[in-house]
N, C-alpha and C positions, 0 to 999 in steps of 0.2 A: 434723389433729385427733387421730388415733390416737397420734401421737408425743407430743402434749401430754398426753393421758390417761396414757400409759405413763410419761412423765417425772413427772407428779404422783403416780402410784402409787409409783414408786421413792422419791420424796422423802418421802412419808408413811411408807413402810416403814422407811426409814433413820432418820427422826427420832423418831417417838414410837410406832410400832407394833412396837417391838422386843419379843420375847417376855419376859414377866415371870413369875417363879416364883409370884407371888401372883395372877396374872390369872385370872379366871373368866369372861371375856367373850371371844367369838371375834373374829377380825379383822374380819369383816363387820359384826358388831354394833358394834365400836369405830368403824369408819368412819361407819356410819349415826348413831351417837350424836354424833360430832363434827359432822357435817353438820346434824343436827336441832338440836343444842345451839347451834350458831352462828346458825341461823335464829331460834330463839326469843330468844336474847340480843339480837340486833340488832333484832328486832321490839319487844322490851321497851324498849330504849333509844329507839326511835323514838316509842313511845307514852307516854313518861314524863310529858310535860306535858298530854296530852289525856286519858289514862286511867291515873292513877298506880297505882291498886290492881292493875289488870290488868297493868301494866308490871312491877310488883314480882314478880308471879306468873310472868310470862314470863322475867324475868331469873333468878329462882331456878331454874325448871325448866331453862332453857338452861345455866346454870352447872353444875347437877348432871349433865346429859347430857354436857357438855364434860369434866368431871372423870372420868366413867365411861369416856368414849372415850379420853382421854389416858392414864389409869392402867391401864385394862383390868380394874379391880376394881369389882364392884357389890355393895354391902352386902345388897341384897334377894336377889340370886342366892345369895350365901353363906348367908343365913338359910334360904332354901328348900332348898338342898343339905343343910344341917345338919339341918333338920327331916326330910327324907327319910331321912337316915342314922339319926336317932333312931327314926323309925317302924319301920325295918327291924330295928334292934336290939331294940326292944320285942317285935316279932313273933317274932324269933328266940329270945328268952328264953322267951316263952310256949310256943313249939313245943318247945323243949328240955325244959322242965319237964313238958310233957304226955307226953313219951316216957319219962320216968322211971317 
């Protein structure tokens, strides 16, 4: 069992969990995103005929999580980091002008 887990980890690291210069998601988050995305995608395909609207939502969510996990880039995280940087800059400008 441990050998199988180790082999799966090595396969994941070699295939798509390679460090990316644009990545803003950690390796653990990427693995969890891929696993959760696969679950929601398969659940959505399973429910296509019984609950089509819910299935579309599941497939959309699953696809987004799969993209996030495979690419290592998250638009929401990027916007949050950008917002934090802008907030710090604004505070810095106010503090600098107050010292003059």
